[in-house]
C-alpha positions as CSV (number, residue, x, y, z in Angstrom):
1,M,-16.5,30.5,21.2
2,P,-19.8,31.2,22.9
3,C,-21.9,28.3,24.1
4,E,-25.0,28.0,22.0
5,T,-27.5,25.2,22.4
6,Y,-30.8,24.1,20.9
7,S,-33.1,21.8,22.9
8,L,-36.4,20.0,22.4
9,T,-38.5,19.8,25.5
10,A,-41.8,18.0,25.9
11,V,-44.0,18.2,28.9
12,Y,-47.4,16.9,30.1
13,P,-48.9,19.8,32.1
14,N,-51.9,17.7,33.0
15,S,-53.6,14.5,31.9
16,T,-55.3,16.1,28.9
17,A,-52.6,18.4,27.5
18,F,-49.2,18.0,25.8
19,N,-46.7,20.8,25.1
20,A,-43.4,20.5,23.1
21,F,-41.1,23.4,22.3
22,I,-37.7,24.1,20.8
23,S,-35.5,26.5,22.7
24,H,-32.4,28.3,21.7
25,S,-30.0,29.4,24.4
26,T,-26.9,31.5,24.3
27,P,-25.1,33.0,27.2
28,D,-27.0,36.3,26.7
29,V,-30.6,35.1,25.9
30,R,-32.9,32.1,26.0
31,H,-36.0,32.0,23.9
32,K,-38.5,29.6,22.5
33,E,-38.3,29.1,18.8
34,A,-41.3,26.9,18.2
35,L,-44.2,25.6,20.2
36,L,-46.6,22.7,19.7
37,A,-49.5,22.6,22.2
38,V,-52.1,19.8,22.1
39,R,-55.1,19.6,24.4
40,L,-58.0,17.2,24.6
41,N,-61.1,19.4,25.1
42,T,-63.4,16.5,25.2
43,T,-63.1,12.8,24.4
44,R,-63.8,13.6,20.8
45,L,-62.4,17.1,20.3
46,L,-58.6,17.7,20.1
47,H,-57.3,21.2,20.0
48,S,-53.8,21.9,18.7
49,R,-51.7,25.0,18.2
50,L,-48.4,25.3,16.4
51,A,-46.4,28.5,16.6
52,W,-42.9,29.5,15.7
53,R,-40.8,32.6,15.5
54,P,-40.7,33.8,11.8
55,D,-36.9,34.4,11.8
56,M,-36.2,31.0,13.3
57,W,-35.5,29.2,10.0
58,A,-33.2,31.9,8.6
59,E,-31.3,32.1,11.9
60,L,-31.1,28.3,12.2
61,T,-29.9,27.8,8.6
62,S,-27.3,30.6,8.8
63,G,-26.1,29.3,12.1
64,L,-25.8,25.8,10.7
65,E,-24.0,27.0,7.6
66,G,-21.5,28.8,9.8
67,K,-21.0,25.7,11.9
68,A,-20.7,23.5,8.8
69,T,-18.1,25.8,7.4
70,R,-16.1,25.8,10.6
71,A,-16.4,22.0,10.8
72,G,-15.3,21.7,7.2
73,I,-12.2,23.9,7.9
74,R,-11.4,21.8,11.0
75,A,-11.8,18.6,9.0
76,A,-9.5,19.9,6.3
77,E,-6.9,20.9,8.9
78,N,-7.2,17.5,10.6
79,W,-6.9,15.7,7.2
80,A,-3.7,17.7,6.5
81,L,-2.2,16.7,9.9
82,L,-3.2,13.1,9.3
83,N,-1.8,13.1,5.8
84,A,1.5,14.6,7.1
85,A,1.7,12.0,9.9
86,V,1.0,9.1,7.5
87,A,3.6,10.5,5.1
88,D,6.2,10.7,7.9
89,E,5.3,7.1,9.0
90,F,5.8,5.9,5.4
91,A,9.1,7.7,5.0
92,A,10.4,6.3,8.3
93,K,9.3,2.8,7.4
94,Y,10.8,3.1,3.9
95,G,14.1,4.3,5.4
96,A,14.1,1.4,7.9
97,V,13.3,-1.2,5.3
98,S,15.8,0.1,2.7
99,S,18.6,0.3,5.3
100,S,17.8,-3.2,6.4
101,V,17.7,-4.6,2.9
102,K,21.0,-2.8,2.1
103,E,22.6,-4.3,5.2
104,E,21.3,-7.8,4.3
105,L,22.3,-7.6,0.6
106,S,25.6,-5.8,0.9
107,P,27.6,-9.0,1.5
108,L,25.9,-10.7,-1.4
109,I,26.5,-7.8,-3.7
110,D,30.2,-7.6,-2.7
111,M,30.6,-11.4,-3.3
112,L,28.9,-11.1,-6.7
113,E,31.1,-8.1,-7.6
114,R,34.3,-10.1,-6.7
115,E,33.1,-13.1,-8.7
116,L,32.3,-10.9,-11.8
117,N,35.8,-9.3,-11.5
118,R,37.4,-12.7,-11.2
119,M,35.4,-13.8,-14.3
120,A,36.5,-10.7,-16.2
121,Y,40.2,-11.5,-15.4
122,R,39.7,-15.1,-16.6
123,M,38.1,-13.9,-19.8
124,N,40.9,-11.5,-20.3
125,D,43.4,-14.3,-19.7
126,M,41.4,-16.5,-22.2
127,S,41.5,-13.7,-24.8
128,R,45.3,-13.4,-24.4
129,D,45.7,-17.1,-24.7
130,L,43.6,-17.3,-27.8
131,S,45.5,-14.3,-29.3
132,A,48.8,-16.1,-28.5
133,I,47.4,-19.3,-30.1
134,Y,46.5,-17.3,-33.2
135,Q,49.8,-15.5,-33.4
136,R,51.7,-18.8,-33.1
137,N,49.3,-20.4,-35.5
138,D,48.7,-23.3,-33.1
139,F,46.2,-25.8,-34.5
140,Y,46.4,-23.8,-37.8
141,A,44.2,-21.1,-36.3
142,Q,45.2,-18.5,-38.9
143,D,44.0,-20.9,-41.7
144,M,40.6,-21.5,-40.1
145,G,39.1,-18.3,-41.5
146,V,40.2,-19.2,-45.0
147,V,38.8,-22.7,-44.7
148,Y,35.6,-21.4,-43.4
149,T,35.1,-19.0,-46.3
150,T,36.0,-21.7,-48.9
151,M,33.5,-24.1,-47.4
152,Q,30.6,-21.8,-48.0
């Protein structure tokens, strides 16, 4: 990419004059884009001159549009790289946290599963015991349904 610069230069050629100009430099050419010259002719008379190259504004805006476009593309590319890096970071942290939580909770879940299985066996045993009580008609269990319906 060629080196292109704009510069603003101000000079005092003598005690009664002031010059300022904008220069545009490329590796091939350097030229003045605009000039402001102010000179004090007398203590009461100020002479000024402002001159610029007619194509300066068109070239300046087209150059700035090109630079803004390139800067926008670079910003979008950098944003995509940043977004991918953040996504990778989140994925890595999620993996680390989830594996740590799994490691910490596995013994608790295993113990809970054993207790629930033990409770299921106990409930099954209770169901068999209640079924045996009903079959043997202990405590007149078969008559309880009839008594309940007659009480209502």
